[in-house]
C-alpha positions in Angstrom: -11.4 -16.1 59.0 -14.0 -18.5 60.3 -13.7 -22.2 58.5 -17.5 -21.8 57.1 -16.2 -18.5 55.9 -13.8 -20.4 53.7 -15.6 -23.1 52.3 -18.2 -20.5 51.1 -15.8 -18.8 49.5 -14.3 -21.7 47.8 -17.5 -23.0 46.8 -18.4 -19.6 45.3 -15.3 -19.2 43.1 -15.3 -22.4 42.5 -18.6 -22.6 41.1 -17.8 -19.3 39.1 -15.3 -20.2 37.1 -17.0 -23.3 36.2 -19.5 -21.5 35.2 -17.3 -18.7 33.5 -15.8 -21.7 32.0 -18.8 -22.9 30.4 -20.3 -19.9 29.2 -16.4 -19.9 27.5 -16.7 -22.8 26.0 -20.1 -21.4 24.1 -19.4 -18.2 23.2 -15.6 -18.9 21.8 -17.1 -20.0 18.0 -18.5 -16.5 18.3 -15.1 -14.3 19.7 -14.4 -13.6 16.2 -17.5 -12.0 15.0 -18.2 -10.2 18.4 -14.7 -8.9 18.2 -14.9 -7.7 14.8 -18.6 -5.8 16.3 -16.7 -4.6 18.8 -14.3 -3.0 16.6 -16.8 -1.7 14.5 -18.6 0.0 16.6 -15.7 1.8 18.5 -15.1 3.3 14.9 -18.1 4.2 14.4 -19.9 5.2 17.4 -19.2 9.1 16.8 -21.6 8.2 13.9 -24.6 6.6 16.1 -24.0 10.0 17.9 -24.6 11.9 15.2 -27.9 10.0 14.2 -29.3 9.6 17.4 -31.1 13.5 17.5 -31.6 13.0 13.5 -34.3 10.1 14.0 -37.7 10.2 15.1 -38.1 10.5 18.4 -34.6 10.5 18.8 -34.9 7.1 19.2 -31.9 4.8 20.2 -32.6 1.6 18.6 -33.5 3.2 15.4 -30.6 5.2 14.8 -28.7 2.0 15.6 -30.7 0.2 13.0 -29.7 2.8 10.3 -26.0 2.9 11.9 -25.9 -0.7 11.6 -27.2 -0.8 7.7 -25.0 1.9 6.8 -21.9 -0.3 8.2 -22.9 -2.9 6.4 -23.4 -1.2 3.0 -20.6 0.7 3.1 -17.8 -1.4 4.6 -18.8 -5.4 4.9 -20.1 -6.1 1.4 -16.8 -3.8 -0.3 -14.8 -5.8 1.8 -16.0 -8.8 1.4 -16.0 -8.4 -2.5 -12.5 -7.4 -2.5 -11.6 -10.2 -0.2 -13.6 -12.6 -1.9 -11.4 -11.5 -5.6 -7.9 -11.2 -3.5 -8.4 -14.7 -2.6 -9.4 -16.4 -6.2 -6.3 -14.4 -7.2 -3.9 -16.5 -4.5 -5.6 -19.2 -5.6 -5.1 -19.5 -9.0 -1.7 -18.2 -8.9 -0.8 -21.0 -6.5 -2.5 -23.7 -8.9 -0.4 -21.8 -11.6 2.8 -22.0 -10.0 2.0 -26.0 -8.9 1.4 -26.8 -12.5 4.2 -24.6 -13.8 2.3 -23.0 -16.2 2.9 -19.3 -14.3 2.3 -16.5 -16.8 5.1 -14.7 -15.7 7.6 -17.8 -14.8 9.8 -16.2 -17.5 10.0 -13.3 -15.3 10.6 -15.0 -12.2 13.2 -17.5 -13.9 15.1 -13.8 -14.5 14.8 -12.3 -11.3 16.5 -15.7 -9.9 18.7 -15.3 -12.4 19.9 -12.2 -11.5 19.8 -12.4 -8.0 22.0 -15.9 -8.6 24.6 -13.2 -10.1 24.9 -10.3 -8.1 25.2 -13.0 -5.0 26.1 -16.2 -6.2 26.1 -17.4 -2.3 22.4 -17.0 -1.9 20.6 -19.8 -3.7 17.1 -18.3 -4.1 14.1 -20.3 -5.3 12.0 -17.1 -6.2 9.5 -19.8 -8.4 9.1 -22.1 -4.5 8.9 -18.3 -2.7 6.0 -17.3 -4.8 4.1 -20.8 -4.0 4.3 -20.1 -0.3 3.3 -16.6 -0.6 0.5 -17.4 -2.4 -0.4 -20.9 -0.4 -0.2 -18.0 2.7 -2.3 -16.0 1.4 -4.6 -18.4 0.6 -4.3 -20.8 3.7 -5.1 -17.6 6.0 -8.0 -15.4 3.8 -9.0 -18.1 2.1 -10.9 -19.4 5.8 -13.8 -16.8 4.6 -14.9 -18.8 2.2 -14.0 -22.4 3.7 -17.8 -23.1 4.5 -20.5 -20.3 3.1 -23.1 -21.2 5.1 -21.0 -20.8 8.6 -19.7 -17.3 7.0 -22.9 -16.1 6.4 -24.2 -17.1 9.8 -21.0 -15.5 11.9 -21.7 -12.3 9.9 -25.3 -12.2 10.6 -23.9 -12.5 14.4 -21.5 -10.1 13.9 -24.0 -7.4 12.7 -26.7 -8.2 15.0 -23.6 -7.4 17.6 -22.9 -4.3 15.9 -26.4 -3.2 16.6 -26.8 -3.9 19.9 -23.7 -2.8 21.0 -24.4 0.3 19.2 -28.3 0.7 21.7 -26.8 -0.7 24.8 -22.9 0.7 24.3 -23.0 2.3 27.1 -24.7 0.2 29.5 -22.0 -2.5 28.9 -19.5 -0.6 29.8 -21.0 1.0 33.0 -21.5 -2.8 34.0 -18.1 -3.7 33.1 -16.5 -0.3 35.2 -19.2 -1.7 37.9 -17.8 -5.1 38.2 -13.7 -4.4 37.9 -11.7 -4.6 41.0 -9.8 -1.5 39.9 -10.9 1.6 40.9 -13.2 3.5 38.4 -11.6 6.1 37.5 -9.2 3.6 35.9 -11.3 1.4 34.4 -12.7 4.6 32.8 -9.1 5.5 31.7 -8.7 2.0 30.4 -11.8 2.3 28.1 -11.1 5.6 27.1 -7.7 5.3 25.8 -8.2 1.7 24.3 -11.5 3.4 22.2 -8.7 6.3 20.9 -5.8 3.7 20.4 -8.2 1.5 18.3 -9.8 4.8 16.2 -6.1 6.3 15.5 -5.2 2.4 14.5 -8.0 1.8 12.1 -8.2 5.3 10.4 -5.1 6.0 10.6 -1.7 4.0 9.8 -4.4 0.9 9.2 -6.2 2.7 6.9 -3.7 5.0 5.4 -2.1 1.6 4.5 -5.4 0.2 2.7 -6.0 3.5 0.9 -2.2 3.5 -0.7 -3.0 0.0 -1.5 -6.2 0.9 -3.6 -4.5 3.4 -5.3 -1.9 1.5 -6.4 -3.7 -1.2 -7.4 -5.6 1.2 -9.6 -2.7 2.7 -11.2 -1.6 -0.8 -11.8 -4.9 -1.5 -13.4 -4.6 1.9 -15.7 -1.2 0.9 -16.8 -2.3 -2.6 -17.4 -1.4 -5.3 -15.0 -3.1 -8.4 -14.6 -3.7 -9.5 -11.0 -3.6 -5.8 -9.8 -5.8 -6.4 -6.2 -3.5 -8.8 -5.6 -0.4 -6.4 -6.2 -2.3 -3.7 -4.3 -2.7 -6.4 -1.2 1.0 -6.7 -1.2 1.2 -2.5 -1.9 -0.8 -2.3 1.5 1.3 -4.3 3.8 4.9 -2.8 1.9 2.7 0.9 3.2 3.0 -0.2 7.0 7.2 -1.3 6.5 8.6 2.1 7.5 10.9 3.5 4.5 9.5 1.1 2.2 6.1 1.3 1.4 3.9 1.0 -1.7 7.5 1.1 -3.3 7.7 -2.7 -3.0 5.6 -2.9 -5.6 5.8 0.0 -7.4 9.6 0.2 -8.5 9.9 -3.1 -9.6 6.2 -2.6 -11.6 8.2 0.9 -13.0 11.6 -1.4 -13.8 9.5 -4.5 -15.6 7.5 -1.3 -18.0 11.2 0.1 -18.8 12.2 -3.3 -19.7 9.5 -4.2 -22.3 10.4 -1.2 -23.8 6.9 0.7 -22.4 8.7 4.1 -21.6 5.0 6.4 -22.0 3.1 3.6 -19.4 6.6 3.6 -17.3 6.5 7.6 -16.8 2.8 7.4 -16.1 3.2 4.9 -13.1 6.1 6.8 -12.1 3.6 10.1 -11.7 1.0 8.0 -10.8 2.8 6.7 -7.7 4.7 9.8 -6.6 0.9 12.1 -6.7 -2.0 10.3 -6.0 0.2 7.7 -3.6 3.1 9.7 -2.3 0.3 12.2 -1.4 -1.3 10.2 0.6 1.5 8.9 2.9 2.4 13.0 3.3 -0.6 14.9 3.8 -3.2 12.9 4.7 -1.0 9.9 7.1 0.1 12.7 9.7 -3.6 14.1 10.2 -4.9 11.0 10.6 -2.3 9.4 12.3 -1.6 12.2 14.8 -5.5 12.4 15.9 -5.0 8.8 18.7 -1.8 7.5 20.2 0.8 6.3 18.1 2.3 3.2 17.3 5.2 2.2 15.4 4.9 1.0 12.2 7.1 -1.9 12.7 4.5 -2.8 15.5 2.0 -2.7 13.6 3.0 -4.8 10.5 4.0 -7.0 13.2 0.4 -7.3 15.2 -1.1 -7.2 11.5 0.9 -10.8 10.2 0.7 -12.3 14.1 -3.1 -11.7 14.1 -3.8 -13.1 10.8 -2.2 -15.6 11.6 -4.2 -16.5 14.9 -7.5 -14.8 14.4 -8.0 -15.2 10.5 -8.9 -12.7 8.4 -10.0 -10.6 10.8 -6.6 -10.3 12.6 -6.0 -7.8 10.3 -7.5 -5.5 12.6 -7.9 -7.4 16.1 -4.0 -7.6 15.9 -3.3 -4.1 16.0 -5.7 -3.8 18.9 -5.0 -6.0 21.0 -1.1 -4.4 20.8 -3.1 -1.0 21.4 -4.9 -2.7 24.7 -1.0 -3.7 26.0 0.6 -0.3 25.3 -2.8 1.0 27.2 -2.4 -1.2 29.7 1.4 -0.8 30.2 0.9 3.6 30.1 -1.0 2.8 32.9 1.1 1.0 34.7 3.8 3.8 33.9 1.8 6.7 34.6 -0.2 4.9 38.2 1.8 2.1 39.8 5.1 3.0 39.0 4.4 6.3 40.9 2.7 4.6 43.8 5.5 2.6 43.6 8.3 5.1 44.1 5.1 7.5 46.1 6.0 4.8 49.1 9.6 4.3 48.7 10.6 7.7 49.3 7.8 7.6 52.3 9.6 4.6 53.6 13.4 6.4 52.9 12.0 9.5 54.4 10.8 7.4 57.2 14.3 5.4 58.2 16.2 8.6 58.1 13.6 9.8 60.7 14.5 7.1 63.0 18.0 7.0 62.5 18.2 10.9 63.7 
């Protein structure tokens, strides 16, 4: 290659890398909001497709505006309200635990005494674990309310991103396919499989867990428990754990009602857990999860916890999305690149055999 061509390539790619780095630094504060926009649009794009032929002049801009308003009213506002309540409860428990005036300190002491009696070698400070759990919730989810102005601004950016991705998303993906060095069919396969995986995870495993957590919180509220939203959130995490589910909250709650002599409430909560909560997992769960790529629930749990640690509150969705992307890329590797390697190896073997003969 001539020297002038090498200089041109070095200069071009050096300039490209430098400019790309500057753009990344400018966009980095908004990456969480943009990731939320991309996830919302991926999940709700069928809704946008349904709106386009039903609006005036089949305007994509008008359909995108209506879809964005529906997302804001139906998803963002309820999610913001629930997260606000959850953070307030976590801060309240953390403050009470630090002051030593936790409302259920006697119950915690009884639980710790029972653990020490059953397993004398296990030194467990249940009150300290409660403080740490509440601190983790308050620290990770409380980021949402660290600065009201910043939070409102990021949600505003996210909603603008939702609007433009609804309207111009197809043009954007076509541009990505065009500039990608991979073959166009493989780029389209990655985007298609990723969209299926995102919808499957969000409307399957995570949605089922959220519904079960919500129903658990509703049942606890009906039968007289305080801080039912926090327990419902814990039940939602439990629903991500195979073979455990919402029983991580319902079983101790039922036992508490039995030990305190509230037998009618105990029976009622048991029936509620077996019907309203259990039927969701047994009937609706397999239907929703089977509509897309299936990721093991344990991987979903790890991706949710890791996603919250890395990305903050949005990691509840972004974490599983990243794992879904990895699964898609591994599948693409297994289907295409490994097959090509096997074909090349077979060709070489045949060539060697021909030369030997």
